[in-house]
C-alpha positions in Angstrom: -152.4 5.8 -55.3 -153.5 3.8 -58.3 -154.7 5.6 -61.4 -158.4 6.2 -61.3 -158.7 5.3 -57.6 -161.1 7.6 -55.7 -160.6 9.0 -52.3 -163.6 9.4 -50.0 -164.0 12.9 -48.8 -166.3 13.6 -46.0 -168.7 16.5 -46.8 -169.8 18.9 -44.1 -169.1 19.0 -40.4 -168.7 15.8 -38.3 -171.7 14.6 -36.3 -169.7 15.1 -33.1 -169.0 18.7 -33.8 -172.6 19.3 -34.8 -173.8 17.8 -31.6 -171.5 20.0 -29.6 -172.5 23.1 -31.6 -176.2 22.5 -31.1 -175.8 21.6 -27.4 -173.8 24.8 -26.9 -176.7 26.8 -28.5 -179.2 25.1 -26.2 -177.0 25.6 -23.2 -176.5 29.3 -24.0 -180.3 29.7 -24.3 -180.7 28.5 -20.7 -177.6 30.0 -19.1 -177.6 33.4 -20.8 -181.2 33.9 -22.1 -183.1 32.3 -19.2 -185.0 29.8 -21.3 -186.1 26.4 -19.8 -184.2 23.4 -21.1 -187.4 22.0 -22.6 -187.8 25.1 -24.7 -184.2 25.4 -25.6 -184.0 21.7 -26.7 -187.2 21.9 -28.6 -185.4 23.9 -31.2 -183.3 20.8 -32.0 -186.1 18.3 -32.0 -185.7 17.6 -35.7 -181.9 17.4 -35.6 -180.4 14.1 -36.6 -178.2 14.5 -33.5 -181.0 15.3 -31.1 -180.2 12.4 -28.7 -176.6 13.5 -28.3 -177.5 17.1 -28.1 -180.0 16.4 -25.3 -177.5 14.3 -23.4 -174.7 16.8 -23.7 -176.9 19.8 -22.9 -178.6 18.3 -19.9 -175.3 16.9 -18.6 -173.7 20.3 -19.0 -176.5 21.9 -17.1 -176.3 19.3 -14.4 -172.6 20.1 -13.7 -172.6 23.7 -14.9 -172.0 25.2 -11.5 -168.9 23.0 -11.1 -167.5 23.3 -14.6 -168.0 27.0 -15.3 -166.1 28.2 -12.2 -163.3 25.9 -13.1 -163.1 27.3 -16.6 -163.2 30.9 -15.3 -159.9 30.2 -13.6 -158.4 29.6 -17.0 -159.8 32.8 -18.6 -158.3 36.2 -18.4 -161.6 37.9 -18.9 -164.5 35.4 -18.4 -167.1 38.1 -18.9 -165.9 39.1 -22.4 -166.5 35.9 -24.3 -169.8 35.4 -26.1 -172.6 33.3 -24.4 -172.3 30.6 -27.1 -168.6 30.2 -26.8 -168.8 30.1 -23.0 -171.5 27.4 -23.4 -169.3 25.5 -25.8 -166.4 25.6 -23.3 -168.7 24.2 -20.6 -170.1 21.5 -22.9 -166.6 20.6 -24.0 -165.4 20.4 -20.4 -168.4 18.2 -19.5 -167.5 15.8 -22.3 -163.9 15.7 -21.1 -164.8 15.2 -17.4 -168.0 13.1 -17.6 -168.1 11.2 -20.9 -166.1 8.3 -22.2 -164.8 10.3 -25.2 -161.1 10.8 -25.5 -160.3 14.3 -24.2 -158.1 15.1 -27.3 -161.1 14.2 -29.6 -163.4 16.4 -27.6 -161.0 19.4 -27.9 -160.8 18.8 -31.7 -164.6 18.7 -32.0 -165.0 21.8 -29.9 -162.6 23.8 -32.1 -164.6 22.7 -35.1 -167.8 23.6 -33.2 -166.5 27.2 -32.6 -166.3 27.6 -36.4 -169.8 26.2 -36.8 -171.1 28.7 -34.3 -169.8 31.4 -36.7 -166.9 32.3 -34.3 -163.8 31.2 -36.2 -161.7 33.8 -34.3 -162.6 32.0 -31.0 -161.3 28.6 -32.2 -157.9 29.3 -30.8 -159.3 30.3 -27.5 -161.4 27.2 -27.3 -158.4 25.0 -28.2 -156.1 26.7 -25.6 -158.6 26.7 -22.7 -159.8 23.1 -23.2 -156.3 21.8 -23.5 -155.4 23.5 -20.3 -158.5 22.1 -18.7 -157.5 18.6 -19.7 -154.0 19.1 -18.2 -155.0 21.0 -15.1 -158.5 19.8 -14.2 -157.4 17.9 -11.1 -156.0 21.0 -9.5 -158.9 23.2 -10.7 -161.5 20.9 -9.1 -159.5 20.7 -5.9 -160.2 24.4 -5.6 -163.8 24.3 -6.7 -164.7 21.2 -4.7 -163.5 22.7 -1.4 -167.0 24.3 -1.3 -170.1 22.1 -1.0 -172.0 24.1 -3.6 -169.2 23.8 -6.1 -168.5 20.2 -5.4 -172.2 19.2 -5.9 -172.9 21.8 -8.7 -175.8 23.4 -6.9 -176.5 27.1 -6.3 -175.0 28.4 -3.0 -178.4 29.8 -1.8 -180.0 26.4 -2.2 -177.2 24.6 -0.4 -177.5 27.0 2.5 -181.2 26.4 2.7 -180.8 22.7 2.7 -178.2 22.9 5.5 -180.7 25.0 7.5 -183.8 22.9 6.8 -182.5 19.4 6.1 -179.1 19.3 7.7 -179.0 15.5 8.1 -180.2 14.9 4.6 -178.5 17.7 2.7 -175.8 15.6 1.2 -178.3 12.9 0.1 -180.5 15.6 -1.5 -177.6 17.2 -3.4 -176.3 13.8 -4.6 -179.9 13.0 -5.6 -180.1 16.1 -7.7 -177.2 14.9 -9.8 -178.6 11.4 -10.4 -180.0 10.4 -13.7 -183.7 9.9 -13.0 -185.4 6.5 -13.5 -188.2 6.1 -16.0 -191.3 5.2 -13.9 -194.6 4.1 -15.5 -198.1 4.1 -14.1 -200.3 1.3 -15.2 -204.0 1.9 -15.7 -205.3 -0.7 -13.2 -208.8 -0.6 -14.6 -207.4 -2.1 -17.8 -204.4 -4.2 -16.7 -202.3 -5.1 -13.7 -198.6 -4.5 -12.8 -197.8 -8.3 -13.2 -199.6 -8.4 -16.6 -197.8 -5.4 -17.9 -194.5 -6.6 -16.7 -195.1 -9.7 -18.9 -195.8 -7.4 -21.8 -192.5 -5.6 -21.2 -190.7 -8.9 -21.0 -192.1 -10.0 -24.4 -190.9 -6.6 -25.8 -187.4 -7.2 -24.4 -187.7 -4.4 -21.8 -186.8 -5.1 -18.1 -188.8 -3.5 -15.3 -189.7 -4.1 -11.7 -192.7 -3.3 -9.5 -192.6 -1.1 -6.4 -194.0 -2.6 -3.2 -195.5 0.7 -1.9 -196.8 2.0 -5.3 -199.6 -0.3 -6.6 -199.6 1.1 -10.2 -195.9 1.8 -10.6 -193.2 0.1 -12.6 -189.6 1.2 -12.8 -187.7 0.4 -16.0 -184.1 -0.8 -15.7 -183.2 1.4 -18.7 -185.1 4.3 -20.3 -186.6 3.7 -23.7 -188.6 6.0 -26.0 -192.1 6.1 -24.6 -193.7 5.6 -28.0 -192.0 2.2 -28.1 -193.6 1.0 -24.8 -196.4 -1.6 -25.3 -199.8 0.1 -24.9 -198.5 3.6 -24.5 -200.3 5.0 -27.5 -203.5 3.2 -26.4 -203.3 4.8 -22.9 -202.6 1.6 -21.0 -199.6 3.2 -19.3 -198.4 6.7 -18.6 -195.0 8.1 -17.5 -195.3 9.4 -14.0 -192.9 9.5 -11.1 -193.9 7.1 -8.3 -193.9 10.0 -5.8 -196.5 11.8 -8.0 -198.7 8.7 -8.0 -199.4 9.2 -4.3 -201.6 12.2 -5.1 -204.7 10.1 -6.2 -204.4 7.8 -3.1 -204.1 10.7 -0.6 -206.9 12.7 -2.3 -209.2 9.6 -1.8 -212.0 10.6 -4.1 -215.1 8.4 -4.1 -217.7 7.5 -6.7 -220.3 10.2 -7.1 -218.0 13.0 -6.0 -217.3 16.2 -7.7 -213.6 16.8 -8.0 -211.5 19.8 -9.0 -207.9 19.6 -10.2 -207.1 23.2 -9.6 -203.7 23.5 -11.4 -204.1 20.6 -13.8 -201.6 21.0 -16.7 -200.2 18.9 -18.2 -202.8 16.5 -16.9 -200.8 13.6 -15.4 -202.6 13.7 -12.0 -205.9 14.4 -13.7 -205.6 11.2 -15.7 -204.6 9.2 -12.6 -207.5 10.5 -10.5 -209.9 9.3 -13.3 -208.1 5.9 -13.4 -208.1 5.6 -9.6 -211.8 6.4 -9.0 -214.5 5.2 -11.3 -218.0 6.8 -11.3 -217.0 10.4 -10.4 -219.9 12.8 -10.9 -217.5 15.2 -12.6 -213.8 16.1 -12.7 -213.0 19.7 -13.5 -209.5 20.2 -14.8 -208.6 23.9 -14.4 -205.4 25.7 -15.4 -204.4 29.3 -16.0 -202.3 28.6 -19.0 -204.2 28.0 -22.2 -201.2 26.5 -24.1 -200.4 24.1 -21.3 -204.1 23.2 -21.0 -203.9 21.7 -24.5 -201.6 19.1 -23.0 -204.4 18.1 -20.6 -206.7 17.4 -23.5 -204.0 15.5 -25.4 -203.2 13.3 -22.4 -206.9 12.6 -21.6 -207.5 11.7 -25.3 -204.7 9.2 -25.2 -206.1 7.7 -22.0 -209.7 7.7 -23.4 -210.8 9.7 -20.3 -213.0 12.7 -20.0 -213.0 15.8 -17.8 -214.4 19.3 -17.9 -211.5 21.5 -19.1 -211.5 25.2 -18.0 -208.8 27.8 -18.6 -209.0 30.2 -15.7 -207.2 31.5 -12.6 -208.3 29.6 -9.5 -207.7 32.8 -7.5 -210.7 34.4 -9.4 -213.5 31.9 -8.9 -216.1 34.4 -10.1 -214.7 33.9 -13.6 -215.6 30.2 -13.8 -217.3 28.7 -10.7 -221.0 27.9 -10.9 -221.5 27.9 -7.1 -221.6 24.1 -6.7 -219.0 23.0 -4.1 -216.4 20.3 -4.8 -216.0 17.2 -2.6 -212.3 16.9 -3.4 -209.8 19.5 -4.6 -206.2 18.9 -5.7 -204.1 22.0 -5.6 -200.8 21.0 -7.2 -199.5 24.5 -6.9 -196.7 26.3 -8.9 -193.4 26.1 -7.0 -189.7 26.3 -7.2 -189.5 22.7 -8.5 -186.5 22.0 -6.3 -187.6 18.4 -5.8 -187.2 17.6 -9.5 -183.8 19.1 -10.2 -182.5 15.7 -11.4 -185.1 15.8 -14.2 -184.8 19.5 -14.9 -181.2 20.6 -14.1 -181.9 24.0 -15.6 -183.5 24.8 -12.3 -180.0 25.1 -10.8 -179.4 28.1 -13.1 -182.8 29.6 -13.4 -184.1 29.6 -9.8 -183.1 32.4 -7.4 -183.4 32.7 -3.7 -185.8 35.6 -4.0 -188.2 33.5 -6.1 -189.2 31.4 -3.0 -191.1 34.2 -1.2 -193.0 35.0 -4.4 -194.0 31.4 -4.9 -195.2 31.1 -1.3 -197.4 34.2 -1.7 -199.1 32.7 -4.8 -199.3 29.3 -3.1 -201.2 30.7 -0.2 -203.5 32.7 -2.5 -204.3 29.5 -4.4 -204.9 27.5 -1.2 -207.3 30.2 0.1 -209.2 30.4 -3.1 -209.5 26.7 -3.6 -210.6 26.1 0.0 -213.5 28.5 -0.6 -214.8 26.1 -3.3 -214.8 23.0 -1.0 -217.9 21.3 0.3 -218.5 20.7 4.0 -216.4 17.7 5.0 -214.7 17.9 1.7 -211.0 17.5 1.4 -208.3 19.6 -0.3 -204.9 18.1 -1.1 -202.1 20.6 -1.3 -199.1 19.4 -3.3 -195.8 20.7 -4.5 -192.6 19.3 -6.2 -190.5 21.5 -3.8 -188.4 20.4 -0.9 -188.3 23.8 0.8 -190.4 24.2 3.9 -191.2 27.9 3.0 -193.3 26.5 0.1 -194.7 23.5 2.0 -195.4 23.1 5.7 -194.9 26.8 6.4 -197.6 27.7 3.8 -200.0 25.2 5.4 -199.2 26.4 8.9 -200.0 30.0 7.9 -203.2 28.9 6.3 -204.3 26.9 9.3 -203.6 29.9 11.6 -206.0 32.1 9.6 -208.6 29.5 8.5 -210.5 28.0 11.5 -212.8 25.9 9.3 -209.9 23.8 8.2 -208.3 20.8 10.0 -205.4 18.6 9.0 -206.1 15.1 7.8 -203.6 12.4 8.9 -201.2 11.1 6.2 -201.4 7.7 4.6 -200.3 4.7 6.7 -196.5 4.1 6.6 -197.0 1.0 4.5 -198.5 3.1 1.7 -195.7 5.7 1.7 -192.3 5.3 0.1 -189.3 4.3 2.3 -187.7 7.2 4.1 -190.8 9.5 3.6 -190.5 12.3 6.1 -193.7 12.6 8.3 -193.7 16.2 9.3 -195.8 18.0 11.9 -197.8 19.3 9.0 -197.9 17.0 5.9 -195.4 14.5 4.4 -192.2 15.2 2.5 -190.5 13.0 0.0 -186.8 13.7 -0.6 -184.8 13.1 -3.8 -181.9 10.7 -3.2 -183.8 8.7 -0.6 -184.1 4.9 -0.8 -187.4 5.1 -2.7 -185.7 7.0 -5.6 -188.7 9.3 -6.1 -188.6 12.9 -7.0 -189.1 15.4 -4.1 -192.8 16.0 -3.3 -194.8 17.5 -0.5 -198.4 16.6 0.4 -200.8 18.0 3.0 -204.5 17.1 3.1 -207.0 19.5 4.7 -210.7 19.0 5.5 -213.4 21.6 5.8 -215.0 21.1 9.2 -217.5 24.1 9.2 -219.2 26.4 6.8 -219.3 30.2 6.9 -216.4 32.6 7.3 
């Protein structure tokens, strides 16, 4: 080296190691602390590595139930390692198996990440386990993949339920749960049209396509930050899965009607109803969660739309209802969210078999309470993002058995439904992984045919 020549020395940890470190922390918050991925990743929103952290964490969650069992085969005492080191091993294994990174580089970064996590004593363990994973993963996965739940990285109880309820479609649904979801837009057709907005996207260098069965929907070829989409800040478009866009059409609100969105947060369907039907007498957006209700107001403000916002429990109408019946009610009820696993892979870890019965009880309670607020000849649309019959048609069947004032309204014509929509005896089911590439949704529309009890 020549006299006076300076050598560049990198200060601080490498970005790759920091990304693995932060992804491991987010992953541990979900896998060990039971947080949602949204909440876990929010802690790293200001990180310069946030895009990489999100990709690694969500990818690791997507394949956690395949990766973690494979790693356990390499550990003498799997239950003795700390949650963050376990999460780091899973994140490292994900990068080795599912990313384009060189495996040796990933191992090196994971060792550095162990130190960044404040666990320098675990660096040797991380190095040894991941090196063995690189060398032995074909044999490890041969064992794990012998089981359908392990091969598709879904919980065993869920796989068993799919095989019972959707035997011909089970593999498609499981494959769909591991797909990267498309970014779907909803155009406000009162302000623009799909062809016009596609031209706006072309001018912005963004490729998209229309969907024949969804009049307001555009699917982007590649996801982009929503704030960069033309007209997003002005409310010209919204992000909403095409399957969710069916709700406004099935609800079929008309000008002059009084409408209730009974479980409205975060307000996506509320905004679409207002866009879909001009001249409503009133739209009441109700939700039990005050914090989530703020999102309704934020979304409506962006769309330049107005609704009456109420924070209350639909199951206690005396706390908010003025006695005036509603002509249309949307009950988009809390559910297992098993139809949106591809968007929220944390569901694979957080949901339990015993949760389904609890959800179905609440769903029936909401349905019964909402129906009591419905006008004669009014319609109530029951909706979930679940694909489990126990939360869908079975809830509606139980309700119809006990409520003689209710009748089932036929579904939309086939031309207005996505390809491969499942017309059930009661309602219509969209399945993830089907040709339409929607999330999984269930819809059933009821009409009040008589008054009284």
